[in-house]
Backbone as CSV, one residue per row, in Angstrom:
resi,resn,N_x,N_y,N_z,CA_x,CA_y,CA_z,C_x,C_y,C_z
1,UNK,1.079,-1.039,0.004,-0.252,-0.282,0.192,1.399,1.135,0.393
2,UNK,0.504,2.492,-0.363,1.792,3.387,-0.826,1.225,4.377,0.203
3,UNK,2.422,5.003,0.839,1.975,5.679,1.978,1.502,7.332,1.403
4,UNK,0.995,7.558,2.815,-0.205,8.210,2.166,0.358,9.716,2.568
5,UNK,0.035,10.896,2.030,0.732,11.945,2.870,0.089,12.633,3.992
6,UNK,1.085,13.558,4.643,0.275,13.918,6.243,-0.498,15.274,5.776
7,UNK,-1.959,15.166,6.231,-2.583,16.500,6.164,-2.190,17.863,6.720
8,UNK,-2.285,18.641,5.481,-1.203,20.214,6.281,-2.371,21.360,6.039
9,UNK,-1.649,22.456,6.178,-2.870,23.390,6.501,-3.363,23.397,4.981
10,UNK,-2.402,22.983,3.663,-2.710,23.616,2.546,-3.721,22.537,2.180
11,UNK,-4.321,21.456,3.345,-5.039,20.785,2.826,-6.780,20.925,3.326
12,UNK,-6.681,21.614,4.234,-8.097,22.444,5.335,-7.869,23.719,5.135
13,UNK,-9.475,24.118,5.743,-9.359,25.269,6.312,-9.603,25.585,7.559
14,UNK,-9.206,26.303,7.849,-9.273,25.812,10.421,-10.452,27.130,10.365
15,UNK,-11.590,26.776,10.068,-12.831,28.079,9.666,-13.390,28.058,11.128
16,UNK,-13.390,27.359,11.951,-13.980,27.193,13.617,-13.221,27.331,14.372
17,UNK,-13.719,27.781,15.309,-12.381,28.318,16.955,-13.239,27.044,17.930
18,UNK,-11.699,27.055,18.637,-12.181,26.142,19.518,-12.602,27.263,20.796
19,UNK,-12.460,26.809,22.080,-12.965,27.333,23.221,-12.124,28.464,23.646
20,UNK,-10.646,28.119,22.804,-9.501,28.949,23.481,-10.414,30.308,22.679
21,UNK,-10.698,29.745,21.457,-10.643,30.974,20.528,-9.297,30.902,19.395
22,UNK,-8.785,29.722,19.177,-7.576,29.220,18.231,-8.538,29.049,16.944
23,UNK,-8.065,28.559,15.978,-8.725,28.448,14.395,-8.881,26.819,14.808
24,UNK,-10.016,26.069,14.063,-9.988,24.536,14.045,-10.514,24.563,13.070
25,UNK,-10.708,23.224,13.079,-11.456,22.887,12.093,-11.642,21.145,12.460
26,UNK,-13.996,20.718,11.814,-13.892,19.431,12.715,-14.005,18.398,11.358
27,UNK,-13.553,17.517,10.874,-13.290,16.971,10.098,-13.695,14.992,10.275
28,UNK,-13.791,14.596,9.373,-14.875,12.713,9.229,-13.145,11.967,9.087
29,UNK,-13.088,11.597,10.287,-11.900,10.531,9.816,-12.375,9.171,10.050
30,UNK,-11.814,8.131,9.431,-11.435,6.697,9.331,-10.305,5.936,10.546
31,UNK,-10.151,5.124,10.995,-8.820,4.562,11.802,-8.302,4.002,10.716
32,UNK,-6.861,4.176,10.469,-6.030,3.162,9.554,-5.482,2.289,10.823
33,UNK,-5.050,2.233,12.429,-4.462,1.365,12.684,-4.383,2.349,14.425
34,UNK,-3.751,1.001,15.444,-3.678,2.126,16.337,-2.689,1.239,16.852
35,UNK,-1.347,1.784,17.790,-0.440,0.743,18.205,-0.010,1.206,19.849
36,UNK,0.068,0.763,20.602,0.374,1.137,22.315,2.031,1.537,22.186
37,UNK,1.923,2.514,22.594,4.007,2.496,22.748,4.230,3.313,23.427
38,UNK,5.501,3.928,24.242,6.270,4.853,24.885,6.261,6.071,24.319
39,UNK,5.583,6.791,25.618,6.179,7.980,24.976,7.917,8.649,25.130
40,UNK,7.934,10.180,24.641,9.465,10.063,24.790,9.772,10.755,26.388
41,UNK,8.304,10.795,27.232,9.026,10.641,28.391,9.137,8.770,29.773
42,UNK,8.670,8.043,28.466,8.593,6.887,29.789,7.079,6.491,29.570
43,UNK,5.828,7.470,29.532,4.792,7.370,29.852,3.678,6.329,28.444
44,UNK,3.345,5.686,28.980,2.315,5.025,27.573,1.342,5.632,27.363
45,UNK,1.257,5.305,25.908,0.589,6.082,24.910,-0.066,5.246,24.292
46,UNK,-0.998,5.720,23.247,-1.569,5.190,22.179,-1.808,5.907,21.275
47,UNK,-1.329,5.955,19.607,-1.079,6.235,18.625,-2.491,5.531,17.917
48,UNK,-3.051,6.811,17.483,-4.302,6.070,16.699,-3.880,6.880,15.182
49,UNK,-3.684,6.093,13.669,-3.743,6.582,12.415,-5.011,7.270,12.129
50,UNK,-5.278,8.237,11.467,-6.346,8.164,10.904,-6.404,8.910,9.431
51,UNK,-7.208,8.543,8.397,-7.207,8.108,6.898,-8.187,9.701,7.024
52,UNK,-7.944,10.945,6.488,-9.358,11.710,5.517,-9.156,11.294,4.185
53,UNK,-10.040,10.379,3.843,-10.642,10.424,2.406,-10.831,11.338,1.953
54,UNK,-11.297,12.136,1.900,-11.870,13.353,0.965,-10.235,14.420,1.303
55,UNK,-9.490,13.692,1.632,-7.743,14.616,1.296,-7.065,13.493,0.797
56,UNK,-6.962,12.278,0.838,-6.278,11.756,0.782,-5.001,11.534,1.768
57,UNK,-5.369,12.065,3.455,-4.362,12.133,3.221,-4.353,11.403,5.273
58,UNK,-3.100,11.426,6.085,-3.339,10.496,7.592,-2.991,11.953,8.139
59,UNK,-3.183,11.417,9.553,-2.668,12.556,10.323,-2.746,11.526,11.841
60,UNK,-1.903,11.332,12.614,-1.540,10.060,13.750,-2.680,11.196,15.082
61,UNK,-3.324,11.139,15.870,-3.518,11.165,17.292,-2.798,10.392,18.570
62,UNK,-2.368,11.075,19.541,-1.592,10.126,20.688,-2.311,10.572,21.600
63,UNK,-2.940,9.090,22.391,-3.452,9.918,23.033,-2.602,9.240,24.450
64,UNK,-2.251,10.172,25.178,-1.086,9.859,26.602,-2.396,9.009,27.719
65,UNK,-1.751,8.414,28.221,-2.494,7.331,29.563,-1.707,7.890,30.806
66,UNK,-0.847,9.065,31.009,-0.969,9.712,32.296,-1.779,10.127,32.987
67,UNK,-1.924,9.913,34.276,-2.649,10.391,35.003,-3.410,11.660,34.863
68,UNK,-2.953,12.577,34.695,-3.463,13.783,34.296,-3.926,13.552,33.034
69,UNK,-3.814,13.297,31.539,-4.189,12.952,30.754,-5.478,12.215,30.596
70,UNK,-5.971,10.934,31.035,-6.470,9.914,30.862,-8.001,10.104,30.946
71,UNK,-8.580,10.815,31.527,-9.790,11.363,31.484,-9.866,11.827,30.028
72,UNK,-9.041,12.601,28.986,-8.999,12.962,27.515,-8.913,12.050,27.130
73,UNK,-8.427,11.486,26.769,-7.811,9.645,25.953,-8.751,9.004,26.373
74,UNK,-9.849,9.110,27.725,-10.337,7.914,27.721,-11.992,8.197,26.522
75,UNK,-12.057,9.374,27.098,-13.076,10.158,26.656,-13.189,9.714,24.712
76,UNK,-11.986,10.210,23.922,-11.308,9.831,22.295,-12.236,8.561,22.209
77,UNK,-10.802,7.668,23.572,-11.238,6.389,22.848,-12.640,5.404,22.900
78,UNK,-13.758,6.197,23.697,-15.089,5.509,23.874,-15.851,6.333,22.613
79,UNK,-15.581,7.286,22.339,-16.098,8.045,20.519,-15.215,6.609,19.683
80,UNK,-14.334,6.194,19.670,-13.854,4.933,18.662,-14.661,3.412,19.224
81,UNK,-15.342,3.541,19.908,-16.620,2.711,20.368,-15.706,1.500,21.190
82,UNK,-14.491,2.004,21.745,-13.790,1.378,23.103,-14.883,1.325,24.541
83,UNK,-15.305,0.819,24.539,-15.803,0.528,26.149,-15.929,0.338,27.159
84,UNK,-13.857,0.735,27.760,-13.065,0.109,28.953,-13.438,1.809,29.499
85,UNK,-12.756,1.322,30.664,-11.902,2.628,31.426,-11.142,1.961,32.193
86,UNK,-11.047,3.397,33.115,-9.788,3.231,33.692,-9.049,2.097,34.720
87,UNK,-10.442,1.346,35.092,-10.329,0.266,35.900,-10.370,-0.929,34.442
88,UNK,-9.868,-1.157,33.423,-10.059,-2.105,32.713,-9.359,-1.500,30.949
89,UNK,-8.457,-0.738,31.579,-7.666,0.124,30.761,-6.572,-1.509,30.159
90,UNK,-6.473,-2.398,30.817,-5.746,-3.493,30.719,-6.277,-3.741,29.130
91,UNK,-7.790,-4.170,28.866,-7.951,-4.766,28.182,-7.826,-3.483,26.666
92,UNK,-7.069,-2.661,26.935,-6.930,-2.016,25.655,-5.867,-2.638,24.917
93,UNK,-5.064,-3.067,25.253,-3.970,-3.726,24.708,-4.236,-5.126,23.447
94,UNK,-5.455,-5.864,24.304,-5.925,-6.904,23.677,-6.872,-5.822,22.570
95,UNK,-7.795,-4.826,22.801,-8.308,-4.467,21.396,-7.497,-3.681,20.354
96,UNK,-6.070,-3.303,21.010,-5.433,-2.898,20.109,-5.421,-4.251,19.023
97,UNK,-4.721,-5.217,19.595,-4.243,-6.360,19.005,-5.128,-6.766,18.043
98,UNK,-6.817,-6.825,18.471,-7.324,-7.570,17.718,-7.858,-6.481,16.622
99,UNK,-6.883,-5.236,15.956,-7.682,-4.603,15.074,-9.272,-3.873,15.570
100,UNK,-9.350,-3.439,16.096,-10.750,-3.790,16.771,-11.133,-2.060,16.167
101,UNK,-10.191,-0.698,16.578,-10.511,0.260,16.068,-10.545,0.583,15.002
102,UNK,-9.225,-0.054,13.701,-9.419,-0.053,12.486,-10.911,-0.463,11.582
103,UNK,-10.791,0.846,10.672,-12.338,0.982,9.860,-13.139,2.036,10.353
104,UNK,-13.175,2.305,12.131,-14.081,3.191,12.922,-14.079,4.754,12.749
105,UNK,-15.321,4.955,12.905,-16.024,6.281,11.607,-15.034,7.101,13.316
106,UNK,-15.146,8.643,12.989,-15.052,9.929,13.854,-14.791,10.969,13.593
107,UNK,-15.392,11.470,14.187,-14.922,13.305,14.288,-13.619,13.322,15.026
108,UNK,-12.738,14.040,13.855,-11.622,14.649,14.932,-11.708,16.735,14.642
109,UNK,-11.411,17.112,16.197,-10.875,18.468,15.685,-9.266,18.507,15.845
110,UNK,-9.371,19.695,14.457,-7.876,19.790,14.155,-7.332,21.117,14.558
111,UNK,-5.896,20.809,14.650,-5.447,22.656,15.404,-4.123,22.446,14.720
112,UNK,-3.878,24.026,15.096,-2.446,24.420,14.432,-1.909,24.048,15.767
113,UNK,-0.446,23.537,15.645,0.487,23.503,16.371,1.812,23.494,15.897
114,UNK,2.634,25.221,17.091,3.689,25.350,16.758,4.754,24.645,17.624
115,UNK,5.412,23.914,16.905,6.623,23.966,18.760,8.323,23.859,17.727
116,UNK,8.598,24.257,18.379,10.396,25.006,18.075,10.664,25.568,16.396
117,UNK,9.566,26.701,16.942,9.209,27.220,15.239,8.761,26.541,14.012
118,UNK,8.440,25.201,13.940,7.468,23.960,13.094,6.071,24.150,13.651
119,UNK,6.176,24.176,12.630,4.011,24.770,12.498,3.930,23.468,11.787
120,UNK,2.728,22.554,12.725,1.688,21.588,12.056,0.259,21.316,12.611
121,UNK,-0.304,20.847,11.548,-1.879,20.173,12.587,-1.708,18.732,13.542
122,UNK,-2.704,19.261,14.288,-2.521,18.734,15.560,-4.010,17.724,15.609
123,UNK,-3.935,16.594,15.979,-5.747,16.276,16.367,-5.689,16.189,17.765
124,UNK,-6.740,17.671,17.813,-7.020,17.760,19.466,-7.715,17.647,20.017
125,UNK,-8.631,16.740,19.465,-9.730,15.517,20.479,-10.335,14.487,18.765
126,UNK,-11.475,14.055,19.679,-11.753,12.699,19.014,-13.202,13.004,18.891
127,UNK,-13.990,12.617,18.919,-15.501,12.945,18.906,-16.592,11.745,18.022
128,UNK,-17.158,11.240,18.373,-18.340,10.406,18.084,-18.918,11.124,16.865
129,UNK,-19.119,9.772,15.839,-19.792,10.749,14.387,-21.373,11.252,14.769
130,UNK,-21.536,12.317,14.310,-22.643,12.912,14.678,-22.539,14.167,15.165
131,UNK,-21.562,13.900,16.474,-21.287,15.650,16.641,-19.545,16.253,15.630
132,UNK,-19.252,17.262,16.542,-18.500,18.430,15.712,-18.288,19.378,16.076
133,UNK,-18.582,20.643,15.313,-19.039,21.580,15.669,-20.174,22.486,16.489
134,UNK,-21.125,21.614,17.001,-22.022,21.629,18.317,-21.978,21.133,19.007
135,UNK,-20.887,20.835,19.493,-19.700,20.133,21.010,-18.742,21.472,20.852
136,UNK,-18.357,22.085,20.019,-17.709,23.204,20.972,-18.902,24.124,20.865
137,UNK,-19.602,24.434,20.031,-20.254,25.583,20.321,-21.063,25.447,22.436
138,UNK,-21.333,23.975,22.269,-22.340,23.454,23.682,-21.097,23.645,25.240
139,UNK,-20.272,22.937,24.468,-19.244,22.873,25.674,-18.334,24.409,26.025
140,UNK,-18.433,25.809,24.904,-18.121,27.011,25.477,-19.422,27.563,26.065
141,UNK,-20.402,27.495,26.043,-21.503,27.944,26.375,-22.172,27.119,27.575
142,UNK,-21.116,25.951,28.305,-21.739,25.391,29.164,-22.074,25.913,30.419
143,UNK,-23.347,25.945,31.206,-23.670,25.955,32.258,-23.315,25.188,33.271
144,UNK,-23.551,25.313,35.000,-22.818,24.759,35.667,-23.106,23.431,35.634
145,UNK,-24.945,23.389,35.516,-25.390,21.583,35.292,-23.965,20.338,34.243
146,UNK,-23.543,21.251,33.244,-23.022,20.553,32.547,-21.558,20.179,32.245
147,UNK,-20.623,21.380,33.167,-19.876,21.496,33.791,-19.395,20.066,35.060
148,UNK,-20.947,19.648,36.170,-20.844,18.817,36.566,-20.945,17.987,36.156
149,UNK,-21.517,17.349,35.455,-21.573,16.202,34.203,-20.038,15.969,34.222
150,UNK,-19.875,17.061,33.009,-18.228,16.222,32.735,-17.818,16.090,33.750
151,UNK,-17.399,16.611,35.189,-16.666,16.211,36.133,-17.053,15.004,36.896
152,UNK,-18.313,14.441,36.841,-19.124,12.882,37.370,-18.244,12.337,36.755
153,UNK,-18.193,12.374,34.748,-18.036,11.104,34.203,-16.291,11.504,34.585
154,UNK,-15.479,11.922,34.136,-14.455,12.158,34.460,-13.777,11.482,35.656
155,UNK,-14.428,11.575,36.716,-14.757,11.052,38.366,-14.522,9.565,38.179
156,UNK,-15.951,9.090,37.136,-16.112,7.613,37.318,-15.297,7.140,36.647
157,UNK,-14.075,7.850,35.583,-13.493,7.104,34.170,-12.184,6.588,35.476
158,UNK,-12.127,7.844,36.232,-10.857,7.892,37.256,-10.851,6.620,38.796
159,UNK,-12.561,6.093,38.365,-12.815,4.591,39.403,-13.543,5.567,40.613
160,UNK,-13.856,6.911,40.770,-14.393,7.458,41.488,-15.659,7.623,41.556
161,UNK,-16.347,7.392,42.530,-18.182,6.882,42.257,-18.379,8.405,42.856
162,UNK,-19.613,8.979,42.732,-21.086,10.485,43.083,-20.140,11.090,44.607
163,UNK,-20.156,9.578,45.794,-19.924,10.848,46.735,-18.644,10.518,47.251
164,UNK,-17.405,10.770,46.946,-16.142,10.867,46.470,-15.925,12.070,46.006
165,UNK,-17.217,13.380,45.077,-17.150,13.921,44.678,-17.686,15.407,45.379
166,UNK,-18.284,15.225,46.423,-19.338,16.081,47.708,-18.288,16.666,47.670
167,UNK,-19.276,18.110,48.185,-19.048,19.090,48.958,-17.963,19.030,50.112
168,UNK,-17.458,20.123,50.565,-16.708,19.717,51.741,-17.040,19.613,52.970
169,UNK,-17.289,18.986,54.130,-18.127,18.175,55.575,-18.523,19.606,55.971
170,UNK,-20.023,20.001,56.285,-20.582,20.517,56.922,-19.355,21.291,57.695
171,UNK,-19.592,22.376,58.707,-18.531,22.745,59.418,-18.363,24.520,59.528
172,UNK,-18.317,24.785,59.930,-18.031,27.045,60.034,-17.581,26.603,58.954
173,UNK,-18.326,27.922,58.372,-17.878,28.700,57.110,-15.742,28.864,56.783
174,UNK,-15.014,28.541,56.392,-14.138,29.160,56.281,-13.868,30.701,56.316
175,UNK,-12.734,31.289,56.890,-12.516,32.570,57.723,-12.117,33.173,56.411
176,UNK,-12.884,34.576,56.812,-12.407,35.528,55.608,-10.631,35.691,55.472
177,UNK,-10.051,35.547,54.582,-8.848,35.764,54.016,-8.415,37.535,55.040
178,UNK,-9.004,38.147,54.883,-8.889,39.217,55.266,-8.661,39.685,56.371
179,UNK,-9.749,38.774,57.065,-9.702,39.203,58.587,-9.172,37.727,59.359
180,UNK,-7.900,37.843,58.731,-7.129,36.712,59.266,-5.513,37.519,59.213
181,UNK,-4.985,37.843,60.992,-4.228,38.956,60.849,-2.848,37.653,60.138
182,UNK,-2.329,38.669,59.425,-1.021,37.942,59.243,0.017,37.297,60.019
183,UNK,1.022,36.449,59.819,1.826,35.965,61.117,2.561,37.330,61.283
184,UNK,3.443,37.392,62.561,4.776,38.252,61.986,5.876,37.950,61.789
185,UNK,7.218,38.343,60.782,8.509,38.028,60.400,8.504,37.250,61.881
186,UNK,9.628,36.827,61.250,10.826,36.088,61.605,11.374,36.900,61.994
187,UNK,12.343,37.093,63.290,13.164,37.514,63.918,14.263,37.174,63.521
188,UNK,14.658,35.750,63.374,15.421,35.141,63.046,15.558,33.855,61.775
189,UNK,15.720,34.880,60.756,15.413,34.502,59.205,16.331,33.317,58.934
190,UNK,15.979,31.956,58.698,17.508,31.307,58.024,18.528,31.629,56.946
191,UNK,19.009,31.414,57.336,20.621,32.020,56.078,20.995,30.791,55.169
192,UNK,21.428,31.266,54.132,21.292,30.741,52.852,22.899,31.329,52.448
193,UNK,23.301,30.064,51.725,24.605,30.840,50.781,23.828,31.163,49.408
194,UNK,22.779,30.921,49.603,22.196,31.257,47.781,22.165,32.016,47.207
195,UNK,22.685,32.741,46.335,22.920,34.101,45.330,21.521,34.799,45.527
196,UNK,20.532,34.299,45.675,19.256,35.375,45.364,18.361,35.043,46.259
């Protein structure tokens, strides 16, 4: 099979804006393959190769499996029909090995990435078919209930239930920061030999 070119800014127009106001585009894509690998920092990640048939070009999405990134990676993997969560990450290996991602279609959010002076396109999000620009509009105008739903979903993905997400235990309200006096300065501060 001939190697396909990488999707570039010459192929598409970044005509939509993400929540930060940066240019982006939503494109339908099909998975050509997936692989589990180790990132440059030694953390596990999944690399998914997407084909953009309208442009006959490809682009990789890297799903990081670090503690901080896992809720976002799981959401994207679920958009690709993997039904696991943080407790069943071990099944991801079999899913990839059995090529179950291959052929799955999704909507990808493409954004510009600049690193060390080089500009390229990157997949900033993976959404199920039927979602796209309306996802960003809904997210960017989300009220408190949507944020709570998103939070609870992320907590569930990390194996915590709703009880863990409750507000602090009842008790007296915390003191007003302005009403609490500052501690007196230390008359004998520790000495060090640092020049700053």
